[in-house]
C-alpha positions as protocol buffer text, in pm:
chain_id: "A"
residue {
  index: 1
  type: MET
  ca { x: 0 y: 0 z: 0 }
}
residue {
  index: 2
  type: SER
  ca { x: 151 y: 330 z: -113 }
}
residue {
  index: 3
  type: VAL
  ca { x: 95 y: 613 z: 134 }
}
residue {
  index: 4
  type: ALA
  ca { x: 169 y: 980 z: 66 }
}
residue {
  index: 5
  type: TRP
  ca { x: 390 y: 1183 z: 297 }
}
residue {
  index: 6
  type: TRP
  ca { x: 95 y: 1393 z: 414 }
}
residue {
  index: 7
  type: ALA
  ca { x: -77 y: 1084 z: 555 }
}
residue {
  index: 8
  type: TRP
  ca { x: 231 y: 1002 z: 760 }
}
residue {
  index: 9
  type: ALA
  ca { x: 250 y: 1365 z: 875 }
}
residue {
  index: 10
  type: ALA
  ca { x: -120 y: 1368 z: 971 }
}
residue {
  index: 11
  type: VAL
  ca { x: -90 y: 1050 z: 1179 }
}
residue {
  index: 12
  type: MET
  ca { x: 229 y: 1171 z: 1350 }
}
residue {
  index: 13
  type: LEU
  ca { x: 61 y: 1501 z: 1439 }
}
residue {
  index: 14
  type: ALA
  ca { x: -248 y: 1320 z: 1570 }
}
residue {
  index: 15
  type: VAL
  ca { x: -35 y: 1093 z: 1789 }
}
residue {
  index: 16
  type: ALA
  ca { x: 168 y: 1390 z: 1915 }
}
residue {
  index: 17
  type: ALA
  ca { x: -151 y: 1583 z: 1995 }
}
residue {
  index: 18
  type: MET
  ca { x: -300 y: 1291 z: 2191 }
}
residue {
  index: 19
  type: LEU
  ca { x: 23 y: 1249 z: 2387 }
}
residue {
  index: 20
  type: ALA
  ca { x: 31 y: 1622 z: 2464 }
}
residue {
  index: 21
  type: ILE
  ca { x: -328 y: 1613 z: 2590 }
}
residue {
  index: 22
  type: ASP
  ca { x: -251 y: 1311 z: 2806 }
}
residue {
  index: 23
  type: LEU
  ca { x: 60 y: 1476 z: 2951 }
}
residue {
  index: 24
  type: PHE
  ca { x: -128 y: 1802 z: 3024 }
}
residue {
  index: 25
  type: LEU
  ca { x: -416 y: 1628 z: 3200 }
}
residue {
  index: 26
  type: HIS
  ca { x: -178 y: 1422 z: 3418 }
}
residue {
  index: 27
  type: ARG
  ca { x: 77 y: 1694 z: 3493 }
}
residue {
  index: 28
  type: ASP
  ca { x: -3 y: 1682 z: 3866 }
}
residue {
  index: 29
  type: ASN
  ca { x: 121 y: 1321 z: 3904 }
}
residue {
  index: 30
  type: HIS
  ca { x: -195 y: 1206 z: 4083 }
}
residue {
  index: 31
  type: VAL
  ca { x: -270 y: 840 z: 4152 }
}
residue {
  index: 32
  type: ILE
  ca { x: -465 y: 688 z: 3862 }
}
residue {
  index: 33
  type: GLY
  ca { x: -779 y: 512 z: 3986 }
}
residue {
  index: 34
  type: PHE
  ca { x: -964 y: 234 z: 3807 }
}
residue {
  index: 35
  type: ARG
  ca { x: -1251 y: 457 z: 3691 }
}
residue {
  index: 36
  type: GLU
  ca { x: -1019 y: 717 z: 3536 }
}
residue {
  index: 37
  type: ALA
  ca { x: -810 y: 444 z: 3374 }
}
residue {
  index: 38
  type: ALA
  ca { x: -1122 y: 278 z: 3233 }
}
residue {
  index: 39
  type: VAL
  ca { x: -1241 y: 607 z: 3080 }
}
residue {
  index: 40
  type: TRP
  ca { x: -902 y: 670 z: 2920 }
}
residue {
  index: 41
  type: SER
  ca { x: -883 y: 312 z: 2797 }
}
residue {
  index: 42
  type: GLY
  ca { x: -1216 y: 368 z: 2627 }
}
residue {
  index: 43
  type: VAL
  ca { x: -1084 y: 688 z: 2468 }
}
residue {
  index: 44
  type: TRP
  ca { x: -770 y: 518 z: 2332 }
}
residue {
  index: 45
  type: ILE
  ca { x: -960 y: 213 z: 2206 }
}
residue {
  index: 46
  type: ALA
  ca { x: -1215 y: 440 z: 2037 }
}
residue {
  index: 47
  type: ALA
  ca { x: -930 y: 632 z: 1870 }
}
residue {
  index: 48
  type: GLY
  ca { x: -778 y: 306 z: 1743 }
}
residue {
  index: 49
  type: LEU
  ca { x: -1110 y: 180 z: 1610 }
}
residue {
  index: 50
  type: LEU
  ca { x: -1191 y: 518 z: 1452 }
}
residue {
  index: 51
  type: PHE
  ca { x: -862 y: 513 z: 1264 }
}
residue {
  index: 52
  type: GLY
  ca { x: -951 y: 167 z: 1131 }
}
residue {
  index: 53
  type: VAL
  ca { x: -1285 y: 301 z: 1007 }
}
residue {
  index: 54
  type: ILE
  ca { x: -1108 y: 595 z: 839 }
}
residue {
  index: 55
  type: LEU
  ca { x: -864 y: 353 z: 679 }
}
residue {
  index: 56
  type: TRP
  ca { x: -1157 y: 145 z: 555 }
}
residue {
  index: 57
  type: GLY
  ca { x: -1312 y: 443 z: 381 }
}
residue {
  index: 58
  type: TRP
  ca { x: -977 y: 560 z: 244 }
}
residue {
  index: 59
  type: GLN
  ca { x: -801 y: 238 z: 138 }
}
residue {
  index: 60
  type: GLY
  ca { x: -1073 y: -27 z: 145 }
}
residue {
  index: 61
  type: GLY
  ca { x: -1173 y: -326 z: 353 }
}
residue {
  index: 62
  type: GLU
  ca { x: -856 y: -531 z: 304 }
}
residue {
  index: 63
  type: ALA
  ca { x: -631 y: -255 z: 438 }
}
residue {
  index: 64
  type: ALA
  ca { x: -866 y: -196 z: 732 }
}
residue {
  index: 65
  type: GLY
  ca { x: -888 y: -569 z: 808 }
}
residue {
  index: 66
  type: THR
  ca { x: -509 y: -593 z: 805 }
}
residue {
  index: 67
  type: TYR
  ca { x: -486 y: -295 z: 1041 }
}
residue {
  index: 68
  type: PHE
  ca { x: -740 y: -443 z: 1284 }
}
residue {
  index: 69
  type: ALA
  ca { x: -555 y: -777 z: 1287 }
}
residue {
  index: 70
  type: GLY
  ca { x: -228 y: -600 z: 1371 }
}
residue {
  index: 71
  type: TYR
  ca { x: -399 y: -380 z: 1629 }
}
residue {
  index: 72
  type: LEU
  ca { x: -551 y: -682 z: 1807 }
}
residue {
  index: 73
  type: ILE
  ca { x: -220 y: -868 z: 1816 }
}
residue {
  index: 74
  type: GLU
  ca { x: -38 y: -567 z: 1959 }
}
residue {
  index: 75
  type: LYS
  ca { x: -316 y: -503 z: 2210 }
}
residue {
  index: 76
  type: ALA
  ca { x: -305 y: -866 z: 2324 }
}
residue {
  index: 77
  type: LEU
  ca { x: 73 y: -864 z: 2358 }
}
residue {
  index: 78
  type: SER
  ca { x: 46 y: -539 z: 2554 }
}
residue {
  index: 79
  type: ILE
  ca { x: -126 y: -732 z: 2833 }
}
residue {
  index: 80
  type: ASP
  ca { x: 196 y: -927 z: 2882 }
}
residue {
  index: 81
  type: ASN
  ca { x: 381 y: -594 z: 2905 }
}
residue {
  index: 82
  type: VAL
  ca { x: 151 y: -506 z: 3193 }
}
residue {
  index: 83
  type: PHE
  ca { x: 270 y: -811 z: 3389 }
}
residue {
  index: 84
  type: ILE
  ca { x: 632 y: -699 z: 3351 }
}
residue {
  index: 85
  type: PHE
  ca { x: 555 y: -336 z: 3436 }
}
residue {
  index: 86
  type: ALA
  ca { x: 384 y: -450 z: 3757 }
}
residue {
  index: 87
  type: MET
  ca { x: 691 y: -657 z: 3845 }
}
residue {
  index: 88
  type: ILE
  ca { x: 925 y: -363 z: 3780 }
}
residue {
  index: 89
  type: PHE
  ca { x: 716 y: -120 z: 3985 }
}
residue {
  index: 90
  type: THR
  ca { x: 699 y: -369 z: 4271 }
}
residue {
  index: 91
  type: ALA
  ca { x: 1072 y: -447 z: 4259 }
}
residue {
  index: 92
  type: PHE
  ca { x: 1166 y: -78 z: 4273 }
}
residue {
  index: 93
  type: ALA
  ca { x: 878 y: 18 z: 4508 }
}
residue {
  index: 94
  type: VAL
  ca { x: 767 y: 296 z: 4273 }
}
residue {
  index: 95
  type: PRO
  ca { x: 512 y: 529 z: 4439 }
}
residue {
  index: 96
  type: ALA
  ca { x: 171 y: 500 z: 4274 }
}
residue {
  index: 97
  type: GLU
  ca { x: 160 y: 871 z: 4187 }
}
residue {
  index: 98
  type: LEU
  ca { x: 482 y: 845 z: 3983 }
}
residue {
  index: 99
  type: GLN
  ca { x: 392 y: 538 z: 3778 }
}
residue {
  index: 100
  type: HIS
  ca { x: 199 y: 726 z: 3509 }
}
residue {
  index: 101
  type: LYS
  ca { x: 496 y: 956 z: 3435 }
}
residue {
  index: 102
  type: VAL
  ca { x: 732 y: 660 z: 3393 }
}
residue {
  index: 103
  type: LEU
  ca { x: 486 y: 484 z: 3163 }
}
residue {
  index: 104
  type: PHE
  ca { x: 426 y: 803 z: 2963 }
}
residue {
  index: 105
  type: TRP
  ca { x: 793 y: 846 z: 2875 }
}
residue {
  index: 106
  type: GLY
  ca { x: 821 y: 472 z: 2832 }
}
residue {
  index: 107
  type: VAL
  ca { x: 553 y: 494 z: 2562 }
}
residue {
  index: 108
  type: ILE
  ca { x: 751 y: 767 z: 2383 }
}
residue {
  index: 109
  type: GLY
  ca { x: 1049 y: 535 z: 2369 }
}
residue {
  index: 110
  type: ALA
  ca { x: 830 y: 242 z: 2263 }
}
residue {
  index: 111
  type: LEU
  ca { x: 696 y: 437 z: 1964 }
}
residue {
  index: 112
  type: ALA
  ca { x: 1049 y: 530 z: 1858 }
}
residue {
  index: 113
  type: PHE
  ca { x: 1180 y: 172 z: 1892 }
}
residue {
  index: 114
  type: ARG
  ca { x: 893 y: 32 z: 1692 }
}
residue {
  index: 115
  type: LEU
  ca { x: 931 y: 286 z: 1413 }
}
residue {
  index: 116
  type: VAL
  ca { x: 1294 y: 180 z: 1366 }
}
residue {
  index: 117
  type: PHE
  ca { x: 1218 y: -193 z: 1384 }
}
residue {
  index: 118
  type: ILE
  ca { x: 924 y: -163 z: 1144 }
}
residue {
  index: 119
  type: PHE
  ca { x: 1120 y: 5 z: 865 }
}
residue {
  index: 120
  type: LEU
  ca { x: 1419 y: -224 z: 919 }
}
residue {
  index: 121
  type: GLY
  ca { x: 1207 y: -540 z: 928 }
}
residue {
  index: 122
  type: ALA
  ca { x: 995 y: -444 z: 626 }
}
residue {
  index: 123
  type: GLU
  ca { x: 1306 y: -360 z: 424 }
}
residue {
  index: 124
  type: LEU
  ca { x: 1469 y: -694 z: 510 }
}
residue {
  index: 125
  type: LEU
  ca { x: 1152 y: -887 z: 422 }
}
residue {
  index: 126
  type: ASP
  ca { x: 1127 y: -707 z: 87 }
}
residue {
  index: 127
  type: ARG
  ca { x: 1494 y: -758 z: -3 }
}
residue {
  index: 128
  type: PHE
  ca { x: 1568 y: -1106 z: 131 }
}
residue {
  index: 129
  type: PHE
  ca { x: 1303 y: -1380 z: 118 }
}
residue {
  index: 130
  type: TRP
  ca { x: 1487 y: -1589 z: 376 }
}
residue {
  index: 131
  type: THR
  ca { x: 1423 y: -1317 z: 637 }
}
residue {
  index: 132
  type: ALA
  ca { x: 1068 y: -1453 z: 662 }
}
residue {
  index: 133
  type: TYR
  ca { x: 1206 y: -1793 z: 768 }
}
residue {
  index: 134
  type: LEU
  ca { x: 1433 y: -1635 z: 1032 }
}
residue {
  index: 135
  type: LEU
  ca { x: 1162 y: -1412 z: 1178 }
}
residue {
  index: 136
  type: GLY
  ca { x: 911 y: -1696 z: 1160 }
}
residue {
  index: 137
  type: ALA
  ca { x: 1141 y: -1930 z: 1350 }
}
residue {
  index: 138
  type: PHE
  ca { x: 1212 y: -1653 z: 1602 }
}
residue {
  index: 139
  type: LEU
  ca { x: 839 y: -1601 z: 1666 }
}
residue {
  index: 140
  type: ILE
  ca { x: 777 y: -1974 z: 1708 }
}
residue {
  index: 141
  type: TYR
  ca { x: 1066 y: -2000 z: 1955 }
}
residue {
  index: 142
  type: THR
  ca { x: 942 y: -1690 z: 2140 }
}
residue {
  index: 143
  type: GLY
  ca { x: 598 y: -1848 z: 2161 }
}
residue {
  index: 144
  type: TYR
  ca { x: 753 y: -2164 z: 2306 }
}
residue {
  index: 145
  type: LYS
  ca { x: 939 y: -1962 z: 2571 }
}
residue {
  index: 146
  type: MET
  ca { x: 627 y: -1767 z: 2661 }
}
residue {
  index: 147
  type: ALA
  ca { x: 427 y: -2088 z: 2703 }
}
residue {
  index: 148
  type: PHE
  ca { x: 676 y: -2292 z: 2903 }
}
residue {
  index: 149
  type: ARG
  ca { x: 922 y: -2043 z: 3053 }
}
residue {
  index: 150
  type: HIS
  ca { x: 690 y: -1756 z: 3133 }
}
residue {
  index: 151
  type: ASP
  ca { x: 775 y: -1754 z: 3504 }
}
residue {
  index: 152
  type: ARG
  ca { x: 1152 y: -1744 z: 3450 }
}
residue {
  index: 153
  type: GLN
  ca { x: 1184 y: -1366 z: 3436 }
}
residue {
  index: 154
  type: ALA
  ca { x: 1512 y: -1214 z: 3553 }
}
residue {
  index: 155
  type: PRO
  ca { x: 1474 y: -946 z: 3824 }
}
residue {
  index: 156
  type: PRO
  ca { x: 1461 y: -601 z: 3657 }
}
residue {
  index: 157
  type: GLU
  ca { x: 1754 y: -471 z: 3861 }
}
residue {
  index: 158
  type: ARG
  ca { x: 1970 y: -741 z: 3697 }
}
residue {
  index: 159
  type: ASN
  ca { x: 1884 y: -622 z: 3347 }
}
residue {
  index: 160
  type: PRO
  ca { x: 2216 y: -562 z: 3164 }
}
residue {
  index: 161
  type: LEU
  ca { x: 2109 y: -217 z: 3045 }
}
residue {
  index: 162
  type: VAL
  ca { x: 2001 y: -110 z: 3394 }
}
residue {
  index: 163
  type: ARG
  ca { x: 2330 y: -232 z: 3538 }
}
residue {
  index: 164
  type: LEU
  ca { x: 2523 y: -51 z: 3263 }
}
residue {
  index: 165
  type: VAL
  ca { x: 2342 y: 276 z: 3335 }
}
residue {
  index: 166
  type: ARG
  ca { x: 2420 y: 246 z: 3703 }
}
residue {
  index: 167
  type: ARG
  ca { x: 2788 y: 194 z: 3619 }
}
residue {
  index: 168
  type: ILE
  ca { x: 2814 y: 486 z: 3378 }
}
residue {
  index: 169
  type: VAL
  ca { x: 2572 y: 743 z: 3521 }
}
residue {
  index: 170
  type: PRO
  ca { x: 2610 y: 859 z: 3884 }
}
residue {
  index: 171
  type: THR
  ca { x: 2290 y: 736 z: 4048 }
}
residue {
  index: 172
  type: ASP
  ca { x: 2121 y: 805 z: 4378 }
}
residue {
  index: 173
  type: ALA
  ca { x: 1922 y: 509 z: 4508 }
}
residue {
  index: 174
  type: ARG
  ca { x: 1630 y: 726 z: 4616 }
}
residue {
  index: 175
  type: TYR
  ca { x: 1329 y: 897 z: 4462 }
}
residue {
  index: 176
  type: HIS
  ca { x: 1335 y: 1277 z: 4437 }
}
residue {
  index: 177
  type: GLY
  ca { x: 972 y: 1349 z: 4363 }
}
residue {
  index: 178
  type: ASP
  ca { x: 897 y: 1309 z: 3993 }
}
residue {
  index: 179
  type: ARG
  ca { x: 1246 y: 1410 z: 3880 }
}
residue {
  index: 180
  type: PHE
  ca { x: 1466 y: 1183 z: 3672 }
}
residue {
  index: 181
  type: PHE
  ca { x: 1776 y: 1383 z: 3769 }
}
residue {
  index: 182
  type: ALA
  ca { x: 1865 y: 1576 z: 4084 }
}
residue {
  index: 183
  type: ARG
  ca { x: 2158 y: 1779 z: 4216 }
}
residue {
  index: 184
  type: ILE
  ca { x: 2315 y: 1629 z: 4529 }
}
residue {
  index: 185
  type: GLY
  ca { x: 2627 y: 1774 z: 4686 }
}
residue {
  index: 186
  type: GLY
  ca { x: 2684 y: 1998 z: 4387 }
}
residue {
  index: 187
  type: ARG
  ca { x: 2677 y: 1702 z: 4148 }
}
residue {
  index: 188
  type: ARG
  ca { x: 2398 y: 1616 z: 3904 }
}
residue {
  index: 189
  type: VAL
  ca { x: 2292 y: 1251 z: 3945 }
}
residue {
  index: 190
  type: ALA
  ca { x: 2021 y: 1022 z: 3809 }
}
residue {
  index: 191
  type: THR
  ca { x: 1744 y: 935 z: 4052 }
}
residue {
  index: 192
  type: LEU
  ca { x: 1596 y: 593 z: 4110 }
}
residue {
  index: 193
  type: LEU
  ca { x: 1302 y: 699 z: 3892 }
}
residue {
  index: 194
  type: PHE
  ca { x: 1540 y: 727 z: 3595 }
}
residue {
  index: 195
  type: VAL
  ca { x: 1665 y: 373 z: 3664 }
}
residue {
  index: 196
  type: VAL
  ca { x: 1302 y: 253 z: 3662 }
}
residue {
  index: 197
  type: LEU
  ca { x: 1248 y: 429 z: 3327 }
}
residue {
  index: 198
  type: ILE
  ca { x: 1552 y: 252 z: 3182 }
}
residue {
  index: 199
  type: ALA
  ca { x: 1415 y: -82 z: 3309 }
}
residue {
  index: 200
  type: ILE
  ca { x: 1081 y: -9 z: 3139 }
}
residue {
  index: 201
  type: GLU
  ca { x: 1251 y: 93 z: 2813 }
}
residue {
  index: 202
  type: ALA
  ca { x: 1479 y: -211 z: 2814 }
}
residue {
  index: 203
  type: THR
  ca { x: 1183 y: -441 z: 2868 }
}
residue {
  index: 204
  type: ASP
  ca { x: 984 y: -277 z: 2591 }
}
residue {
  index: 205
  type: LEU
  ca { x: 1280 y: -303 z: 2355 }
}
residue {
  index: 206
  type: ILE
  ca { x: 1252 y: -681 z: 2383 }
}
residue {
  index: 207
  type: PHE
  ca { x: 874 y: -677 z: 2346 }
}
residue {
  index: 208
  type: ALA
  ca { x: 902 y: -446 z: 2045 }
}
residue {
  index: 209
  type: ILE
  ca { x: 1095 y: -709 z: 1851 }
}
residue {
  index: 210
  type: ASP
  ca { x: 826 y: -971 z: 1917 }
}
residue {
  index: 211
  type: SER
  ca { x: 528 y: -749 z: 1843 }
}
residue {
  index: 212
  type: VAL
  ca { x: 670 y: -590 z: 1529 }
}
residue {
  index: 213
  type: ALA
  ca { x: 771 y: -929 z: 1389 }
}
residue {
  index: 214
  type: ALA
  ca { x: 421 y: -1062 z: 1465 }
}
residue {
  index: 215
  type: ILE
  ca { x: 251 y: -779 z: 1273 }
}
residue {
  index: 216
  type: LEU
  ca { x: 500 y: -802 z: 985 }
}
residue {
  index: 217
  type: ALA
  ca { x: 374 y: -1159 z: 948 }
}
residue {
  index: 218
  type: ILE
  ca { x: 41 y: -1004 z: 848 }
}
residue {
  index: 219
  type: THR
  ca { x: 163 y: -721 z: 625 }
}
residue {
  index: 220
  type: THR
  ca { x: 484 y: -541 z: 528 }
}
residue {
  index: 221
  type: SER
  ca { x: 303 y: -208 z: 481 }
}
residue {
  index: 222
  type: THR
  ca { x: 503 y: 15 z: 714 }
}
residue {
  index: 223
  type: PHE
  ca { x: 211 y: 257 z: 746 }
}
residue {
  index: 224
  type: ILE
  ca { x: -33 y: -10 z: 864 }
}
residue {
  index: 225
  type: VAL
  ca { x: 220 y: -180 z: 1090 }
}
residue {
  index: 226
  type: TRP
  ca { x: 323 y: 144 z: 1261 }
}
residue {
  index: 227
  type: THR
  ca { x: -28 y: 283 z: 1303 }
}
residue {
  index: 228
  type: ALA
  ca { x: -148 y: -49 z: 1448 }
}
residue {
  index: 229
  type: ASN
  ca { x: 143 y: -39 z: 1693 }
}
residue {
  index: 230
  type: ALA
  ca { x: 99 y: 329 z: 1774 }
}
residue {
  index: 231
  type: PHE
  ca { x: -273 y: 320 z: 1850 }
}
residue {
  index: 232
  type: ALA
  ca { x: -234 y: 4 z: 2059 }
}
residue {
  index: 233
  type: ILE
  ca { x: 66 y: 145 z: 2251 }
}
residue {
  index: 234
  type: LEU
  ca { x: -108 y: 477 z: 2321 }
}
residue {
  index: 235
  type: GLY
  ca { x: -351 y: 297 z: 2551 }
}
residue {
  index: 236
  type: LEU
  ca { x: -85 y: 95 z: 2730 }
}
residue {
  index: 237
  type: ARG
  ca { x: -70 y: 322 z: 3035 }
}
residue {
  index: 238
  type: SER
  ca { x: -446 y: 316 z: 3090 }
}
residue {
  index: 239
  type: LEU
  ca { x: -449 y: -58 z: 3028 }
}
residue {
  index: 240
  type: TYR
  ca { x: -191 y: -102 z: 3304 }
}
residue {
  index: 241
  type: PHE
  ca { x: -397 y: 89 z: 3561 }
}
residue {
  index: 242
  type: CYS
  ca { x: -711 y: -100 z: 3456 }
}
residue {
  index: 243
  type: LEU
  ca { x: -557 y: -445 z: 3479 }
}
residue {
  index: 244
  type: ALA
  ca { x: -296 y: -409 z: 3755 }
}
residue {
  index: 245
  type: GLY
  ca { x: -542 y: -535 z: 4015 }
}
residue {
  index: 246
  type: LEU
  ca { x: -664 y: -821 z: 3797 }
}
residue {
  index: 247
  type: LEU
  ca { x: -332 y: -965 z: 3681 }
}
residue {
  index: 248
  type: ARG
  ca { x: -343 y: -1263 z: 3917 }
}
residue {
  index: 249
  type: ARG
  ca { x: -659 y: -1382 z: 3743 }
}
residue {
  index: 250
  type: PHE
  ca { x: -499 y: -1403 z: 3396 }
}
residue {
  index: 251
  type: VAL
  ca { x: -314 y: -1721 z: 3487 }
}
residue {
  index: 252
  type: HIS
  ca { x: -347 y: -1886 z: 3145 }
}
residue {
  index: 253
  type: LEU
  ca { x: -332 y: -1581 z: 2920 }
}
residue {
  index: 254
  type: HIS
  ca { x: 32 y: -1642 z: 2832 }
}
residue {
  index: 255
  type: TYR
  ca { x: -67 y: -1967 z: 2660 }
}
residue {
  index: 256
  type: GLY
  ca { x: -295 y: -1772 z: 2427 }
}
residue {
  index: 257
  type: LEU
  ca { x: -27 y: -1512 z: 2357 }
}
residue {
  index: 258
  type: ALA
  ca { x: 225 y: -1788 z: 2292 }
}
residue {
  index: 259
  type: LEU
  ca { x: -12 y: -1948 z: 2044 }
}
residue {
  index: 260
  type: LEU
  ca { x: -58 y: -1613 z: 1866 }
}
residue {
  index: 261
  type: LEU
  ca { x: 320 y: -1567 z: 1835 }
}
residue {
  index: 262
  type: ALA
  ca { x: 362 y: -1920 z: 1701 }
}
residue {
  index: 263
  type: PHE
  ca { x: 72 y: -1866 z: 1459 }
}
residue {
  index: 264
  type: ALA
  ca { x: 234 y: -1545 z: 1335 }
}
residue {
  index: 265
  type: GLY
  ca { x: 562 y: -1733 z: 1285 }
}
residue {
  index: 266
  type: VAL
  ca { x: 393 y: -2008 z: 1084 }
}
residue {
  index: 267
  type: LYS
  ca { x: 204 y: -1745 z: 883 }
}
residue {
  index: 268
  type: LEU
  ca { x: 525 y: -1561 z: 803 }
}
residue {
  index: 269
  type: ILE
  ca { x: 704 y: -1877 z: 689 }
}
residue {
  index: 270
  type: ALA
  ca { x: 401 y: -1989 z: 486 }
}
residue {
  index: 271
  type: SER
  ca { x: 402 y: -1657 z: 299 }
}
residue {
  index: 272
  type: GLU
  ca { x: 727 y: -1760 z: 127 }
}
residue {
  index: 273
  type: THR
  ca { x: 597 y: -2106 z: 30 }
}
residue {
  index: 274
  type: PRO
  ca { x: 333 y: -2219 z: -224 }
}
residue {
  index: 275
  type: VAL
  ca { x: 75 y: -2180 z: 55 }
}
residue {
  index: 276
  type: GLY
  ca { x: 111 y: -1802 z: 33 }
}
residue {
  index: 277
  type: LYS
  ca { x: -36 y: -1544 z: 269 }
}
residue {
  index: 278
  type: LEU
  ca { x: -330 y: -1662 z: 478 }
}
residue {
  index: 279
  type: PRO
  ca { x: -657 y: -1467 z: 435 }
}
residue {
  index: 280
  type: ILE
  ca { x: -706 y: -1169 z: 667 }
}
residue {
  index: 281
  type: PRO
  ca { x: -1051 y: -1292 z: 788 }
}
residue {
  index: 282
  type: LEU
  ca { x: -888 y: -1619 z: 898 }
}
residue {
  index: 283
  type: THR
  ca { x: -613 y: -1429 z: 1078 }
}
residue {
  index: 284
  type: LEU
  ca { x: -865 y: -1206 z: 1256 }
}
residue {
  index: 285
  type: GLY
  ca { x: -1069 y: -1510 z: 1356 }
}
residue {
  index: 286
  type: VAL
  ca { x: -768 y: -1689 z: 1504 }
}
residue {
  index: 287
  type: ILE
  ca { x: -666 y: -1379 z: 1701 }
}
residue {
  index: 288
  type: VAL
  ca { x: -1013 y: -1314 z: 1847 }
}
residue {
  index: 289
  type: VAL
  ca { x: -1082 y: -1679 z: 1935 }
}
residue {
  index: 290
  type: THR
  ca { x: -737 y: -1733 z: 2090 }
}
residue {
  index: 291
  type: ILE
  ca { x: -749 y: -1420 z: 2307 }
}
residue {
  index: 292
  type: GLY
  ca { x: -1109 y: -1480 z: 2410 }
}
residue {
  index: 293
  type: ALA
  ca { x: -1051 y: -1847 z: 2495 }
}
residue {
  index: 294
  type: SER
  ca { x: -736 y: -1783 z: 2701 }
}
residue {
  index: 295
  type: ILE
  ca { x: -902 y: -1502 z: 2900 }
}
residue {
  index: 296
  type: ALA
  ca { x: -1217 y: -1713 z: 2961 }
}
residue {
  index: 297
  type: TRP
  ca { x: -1001 y: -2011 z: 3066 }
}
residue {
  index: 298
  type: SER
  ca { x: -810 y: -1788 z: 3309 }
}
residue {
  index: 299
  type: LEU
  ca { x: -1122 y: -1637 z: 3464 }
}
residue {
  index: 300
  type: LEU
  ca { x: -1288 y: -1976 z: 3502 }
}
residue {
  index: 301
  type: ALA
  ca { x: -975 y: -2123 z: 3662 }
}
residue {
  index: 302
  type: THR
  ca { x: -956 y: -1842 z: 3920 }
}
residue {
  index: 303
  type: ARG
  ca { x: -1325 y: -1779 z: 3988 }
}
residue {
  index: 304
  type: ARG
  ca { x: -1306 y: -1953 z: 4328 }
}
residue {
  index: 305
  type: THR
  ca { x: -960 y: -1834 z: 4422 }
}
residue {
  index: 306
  type: PRO
  ca { x: -964 y: -1633 z: 4749 }
}
residue {
  index: 307
  type: GLY
  ca { x: -908 y: -1264 z: 4676 }
}
residue {
  index: 308
  type: SER
  ca { x: -959 y: -1302 z: 4303 }
}
residue {
  index: 309
  type: ASP
  ca { x: -1243 y: -1051 z: 4302 }
}
residue {
  index: 310
  type: ALA
  ca { x: -1136 y: -737 z: 4116 }
}
residue {
  index: 311
  type: GLY
  ca { x: -1286 y: -523 z: 4387 }
}
residue {
  index: 312
  type: THR
  ca { x: -1035 y: -647 z: 4645 }
}
residue {
  index: 313
  type: HIS
  ca { x: -733 y: -508 z: 4460 }
}
residue {
  index: 314
  type: SER
  ca { x: -605 y: -160 z: 4412 }
}
residue {
  index: 315
  type: ALA
  ca { x: -573 y: -12 z: 4065 }
}
residue {
  index: 316
  type: ALA
  ca { x: -196 y: -9 z: 4086 }
}
residue {
  index: 317
  type: PRO
  ca { x: 73 y: -146 z: 4313 }
}
residue {
  index: 318
  type: SER
  ca { x: 232 y: 103 z: 4547 }
}
């Protein structure tokens, strides 16, 4: 799909405007409650769906269907990001009122990472057919790890990038309000909040590779892949505050996400064989059924677990 420069510029401006509005409305660093998070989640989801409708009228049903498939995959994989964010915030004891700011700047980095990976991945797929086999195998292996090694997450403070930052940048192991840097004893140092931001960015860098590769299995249109990523990522902060208190109930969700990654890998490999690209309606059907089944399985498995009621949990760890 060929897209004019003005379309790219319009989408970039729309994303920048939405981020600016979000930053302005949360400039006081207040604690995000479930109701506020639910409202904002509705706003971001509506924006993502509206863009799909606009794309439908502009480029037709196939382009819109491809966008919705990519959007759903990214949205589903974002739930796994939420698990990791909760672990990072708990490990570093991040105050609840500072979590939104960290996630906001984390989203900025996520959008930048994905833009680079999308153009690089699409170019490789267009130039070298064997790239599809490598990315496909990578997605299948990632799906296997998510299914059977999901609980083997390294503590965030042991992340190589976090450790490198602490070695290179003078760091104070305390929070100084909402500041990423502070002046202590006449010397400018990074605060613990900056270390948390690096942990979030490093985690998302890994997730970006998985999610971009999964959407590239559906289409190599950089415009569709990036917009699907962008509109899904924009709601990641609100999604976190909505789901943070419900995470313990999604005990089997990772199996569904693993299956989606493996399916994307098979789809990508099949695209370079006589089988060809699988129909978009089939792809959408697999995504919806897999996500729905894994969530239903999780909720049924935890319906009698003590304390599993959403009302017994706070909107975010503190």
